C-alpha positions as CSV (number, residue, x, y, z in Angstrom):
1,M,-7.2,-44.5,-82.5
2,K,-6.8,-45.6,-86.3
3,A,-9.0,-44.9,-89.4
4,I,-8.7,-45.7,-92.5
5,V,-9.7,-43.2,-95.3
6,L,-10.8,-44.2,-98.9
7,C,-9.0,-42.0,-101.2
8,G,-8.5,-44.4,-104.7
9,G,-11.4,-43.7,-106.4
10,K,-11.5,-41.9,-110.1
11,G,-14.1,-39.7,-109.3
12,T,-15.7,-39.8,-112.4
13,R,-18.8,-37.9,-112.0
14,L,-16.9,-35.1,-111.3
15,R,-15.3,-34.8,-114.6
16,P,-13.7,-33.0,-116.2
17,Y,-12.6,-31.5,-112.8
18,T,-10.8,-35.1,-112.0
19,Y,-9.3,-35.7,-115.1
20,S,-6.2,-33.9,-113.7
21,I,-6.9,-34.0,-110.1
22,P,-8.0,-36.7,-108.0
23,K,-11.4,-36.2,-106.2
24,P,-10.1,-35.5,-102.8
25,M,-7.8,-33.1,-103.7
26,L,-10.5,-31.1,-105.3
27,P,-10.0,-27.3,-103.8
28,L,-12.8,-26.1,-101.4
29,G,-11.7,-22.4,-101.3
30,K,-7.6,-22.7,-100.4
31,K,-7.9,-26.4,-99.3
32,P,-8.3,-29.6,-100.6
33,I,-11.6,-31.8,-99.4
34,L,-9.3,-34.6,-98.1
35,E,-7.7,-32.0,-95.4
36,F,-11.2,-30.9,-93.9
37,A,-11.7,-34.8,-93.6
38,I,-8.4,-35.4,-92.0
39,S,-8.8,-32.5,-89.7
40,N,-12.2,-33.6,-88.6
41,L,-10.8,-36.8,-87.6
42,K,-7.5,-35.7,-86.1
43,R,-10.4,-33.0,-83.8
44,Y,-11.9,-36.2,-82.4
45,G,-8.9,-38.1,-81.6
46,F,-7.8,-39.9,-84.7
47,E,-3.7,-39.4,-84.8
48,E,-3.2,-42.2,-86.9
49,I,-4.7,-42.5,-90.1
50,Y,-4.4,-44.6,-93.3
51,L,-5.2,-43.7,-96.7
52,T,-5.9,-46.3,-99.5
53,V,-4.6,-44.4,-102.7
54,G,-4.9,-45.5,-106.1
55,Y,-5.3,-43.1,-109.0
56,L,-3.5,-39.9,-109.1
57,K,-2.1,-40.7,-105.7
58,E,1.3,-38.7,-106.1
59,Q,-0.6,-35.9,-105.4
60,I,-2.4,-37.1,-102.4
61,M,1.2,-38.0,-101.0
62,D,3.2,-35.2,-101.8
63,Y,0.6,-32.6,-99.9
64,F,0.2,-34.8,-97.0
65,G,3.5,-36.5,-96.6
66,D,4.0,-38.5,-93.2
67,G,1.1,-36.3,-91.9
68,S,3.2,-34.4,-89.3
69,K,2.4,-30.9,-90.6
70,F,-1.4,-31.7,-90.0
71,G,-0.9,-33.1,-86.6
72,V,-1.6,-37.1,-87.2
73,K,0.3,-40.1,-88.7
74,I,-0.3,-40.9,-92.2
75,K,0.4,-44.0,-93.9
76,Y,-0.4,-45.1,-97.5
77,F,-1.4,-48.5,-99.2
78,T,-1.7,-48.2,-102.6
79,E,-4.7,-50.4,-104.9
80,E,-2.7,-51.5,-108.0
81,K,-6.3,-52.0,-109.5
82,E,-9.8,-51.1,-108.3
83,M,-10.8,-52.8,-105.5
84,N,-14.0,-51.1,-104.7
85,T,-15.2,-49.6,-101.4
86,A,-14.4,-52.9,-98.8
87,G,-12.0,-54.3,-101.1
88,S,-9.6,-51.1,-101.0
89,I,-8.9,-51.7,-97.2
90,L,-7.6,-55.2,-97.3
91,P,-4.1,-54.1,-97.4
92,C,-4.3,-52.2,-93.8
93,K,-5.2,-55.8,-92.5
94,N,-2.3,-56.4,-91.1
95,H,-1.8,-52.9,-89.0
96,I,-5.2,-53.4,-87.7
97,D,-5.8,-55.3,-84.2
98,E,-8.5,-53.1,-82.8
99,T,-11.5,-51.3,-83.3
100,F,-11.2,-48.7,-86.1
101,L,-13.1,-46.1,-88.4
102,V,-13.7,-45.9,-92.0
103,A,-14.6,-43.0,-93.8
104,M,-14.4,-41.4,-97.3
105,G,-11.9,-39.5,-98.5
106,D,-14.0,-37.2,-100.7
107,H,-17.2,-36.6,-98.2
108,L,-17.3,-33.4,-96.0
109,T,-18.8,-33.8,-92.7
110,T,-18.8,-32.3,-89.1
111,I,-19.5,-35.8,-87.5
112,N,-18.4,-36.3,-83.5
113,A,-16.4,-39.1,-84.6
114,K,-15.3,-40.0,-81.1
115,K,-19.0,-40.2,-79.7
116,F,-19.5,-42.7,-83.2
117,V,-16.8,-45.1,-81.9
118,D,-18.0,-44.6,-78.1
119,F,-21.6,-45.9,-79.5
120,H,-20.2,-48.6,-81.4
121,K,-18.5,-50.0,-78.1
122,K,-21.3,-49.2,-75.6
123,K,-23.7,-51.5,-78.0
124,G,-20.8,-54.3,-78.4
125,A,-21.1,-54.1,-82.3
126,F,-19.2,-56.1,-84.8
127,A,-20.1,-53.0,-87.2
128,T,-21.7,-49.7,-87.0
129,L,-22.9,-47.4,-89.8
130,A,-23.2,-44.0,-89.8
131,L,-26.7,-42.9,-90.5
132,K,-27.4,-38.9,-91.6
133,R,-31.0,-38.2,-90.7
134,T,-32.5,-35.9,-93.5
135,G,-35.7,-34.5,-94.2
136,V,-37.5,-33.8,-97.0
137,P,-41.0,-31.7,-96.8
138,L,-43.8,-32.8,-98.7
139,E,-45.8,-30.3,-100.9
140,Y,-49.1,-31.5,-100.0
141,G,-51.3,-32.3,-96.4
142,V,-51.4,-35.5,-95.3
143,A,-54.2,-37.5,-94.0
144,H,-54.2,-40.3,-91.3
145,T,-57.1,-42.6,-91.1
146,D,-58.2,-46.1,-89.1
147,A,-59.4,-49.4,-90.5
148,D,-63.1,-48.0,-91.0
149,Y,-61.4,-44.5,-92.9
150,N,-62.4,-42.1,-90.0
151,I,-59.3,-39.7,-89.9
152,L,-57.6,-39.5,-87.2
153,K,-55.0,-36.9,-87.7
154,F,-54.0,-34.3,-90.4
155,E,-50.4,-33.1,-91.1
156,E,-49.7,-30.1,-93.3
157,K,-47.0,-30.8,-95.3
158,P,-45.4,-33.2,-93.0
159,I,-41.4,-33.9,-93.3
160,V,-40.5,-37.3,-94.1
161,Q,-37.5,-38.6,-92.5
162,N,-34.8,-40.8,-93.7
163,L,-31.8,-42.3,-92.6
164,V,-29.1,-41.9,-94.8
165,N,-25.6,-44.5,-95.3
166,S,-22.9,-41.6,-94.9
167,G,-20.1,-43.9,-95.5
168,I,-18.6,-43.7,-92.5
169,Y,-18.1,-47.2,-90.3
170,C,-16.9,-48.5,-87.4
171,F,-15.5,-52.0,-87.1
172,E,-13.8,-54.6,-85.2
173,P,-11.0,-56.2,-86.9
174,E,-12.4,-59.3,-87.2
175,V,-14.5,-58.2,-90.3
176,F,-11.8,-58.4,-92.8
177,D,-12.4,-62.2,-92.7
178,Y,-15.6,-60.8,-94.8
179,I,-13.9,-58.9,-97.0
180,K,-12.2,-59.7,-100.7
181,V,-11.3,-58.0,-103.7
182,G,-13.9,-56.1,-105.2
183,Y,-16.3,-56.6,-102.3
184,D,-18.3,-53.2,-101.9
185,F,-19.5,-52.5,-97.7
186,A,-23.2,-52.3,-98.8
187,R,-23.4,-54.7,-101.2
188,D,-21.4,-57.4,-99.8
189,V,-20.0,-57.0,-96.4
190,F,-23.1,-55.8,-94.4
191,P,-25.6,-58.6,-95.6
192,A,-23.2,-61.2,-94.8
193,L,-22.8,-60.0,-91.6
194,M,-26.6,-59.8,-91.0
195,K,-26.9,-63.0,-92.6
196,D,-24.2,-65.0,-89.6
197,K,-26.3,-62.8,-87.4
198,K,-23.2,-60.6,-86.3
199,K,-24.6,-57.0,-84.1
200,V,-24.7,-54.6,-87.0
201,C,-25.8,-51.1,-85.4
202,G,-26.7,-47.8,-86.5
203,Y,-25.1,-44.5,-85.3
204,I,-28.1,-41.5,-86.1
205,F,-26.3,-38.4,-86.3
206,D,-27.4,-34.6,-86.9
207,E,-23.8,-33.2,-88.0
208,Y,-23.2,-31.4,-91.1
209,W,-22.4,-33.8,-94.0
210,I,-22.0,-34.1,-97.7
211,D,-21.1,-36.2,-100.7
212,I,-19.6,-34.0,-103.0
213,G,-20.2,-36.3,-105.6
214,R,-21.7,-34.5,-108.5
215,V,-20.6,-31.4,-110.4
216,P,-23.3,-29.3,-109.1
217,D,-22.3,-30.4,-105.5
218,Y,-18.7,-29.4,-105.8
219,E,-19.3,-26.2,-107.3
220,H,-22.5,-25.1,-105.2
221,L,-19.7,-25.6,-102.1
222,N,-16.9,-23.6,-103.7
223,Q,-19.8,-20.5,-104.1
224,T,-21.2,-20.8,-100.8
225,I,-17.5,-20.9,-98.9
226,S,-19.3,-20.0,-95.9
227,I,-19.7,-23.9,-95.2
228,V,-15.6,-24.3,-95.4
229,D,-15.5,-22.3,-92.4
230,L,-18.3,-24.3,-91.1
231,V,-15.7,-27.3,-91.2
232,T,-12.8,-25.8,-90.0
233,H,-14.1,-24.5,-86.9
234,G,-16.4,-27.4,-86.2
235,K,-19.6,-24.9,-85.2
């Protein structure tokens, strides 16, 4: 199976760390974030990985090479200019002829990517989003009433659940017909697919996931390095 991992962003929210290091190469313990992403993909059978690179790309290419020392085959596709999330995969178009995965090179997750793709195929979907289930506890108790304001039920500090777009996607190759330079998956591609009544599904997962998008997120992970062991061993 093939996976495209997006690694071309400048990571402006993580400055000053990203002034000299591309965001996917920021270290967590002794390994860069991207190595954990690649290891998790390999664990679930993705051995052909395409990296879209741009900003400070030499650091990524020098570290990972052809991928052989990580047990995968890596090809690089360079963004000569910023092409946005969806646009950045356009250079891979002629190399994709089957169902494929898209993931972010600066996210940390233990998602079972094989189950995700199997779900996509079982549903006969054109595109599937991996949705991380999250819960936010409310500070107060909540009352539920009927139309006549009779209390039916009372919940003490319930947890409000949400499904968060994790930035992990599964597509059929025809999705490239919906992508142009500068297009974003959430803003442009998925609305166009739904407008054309293509089957777009959501795969809900509970495994660990975090977008290391801000300095506090990154520093917290390095302070609690045990989470790196979680990802490494897939527990």
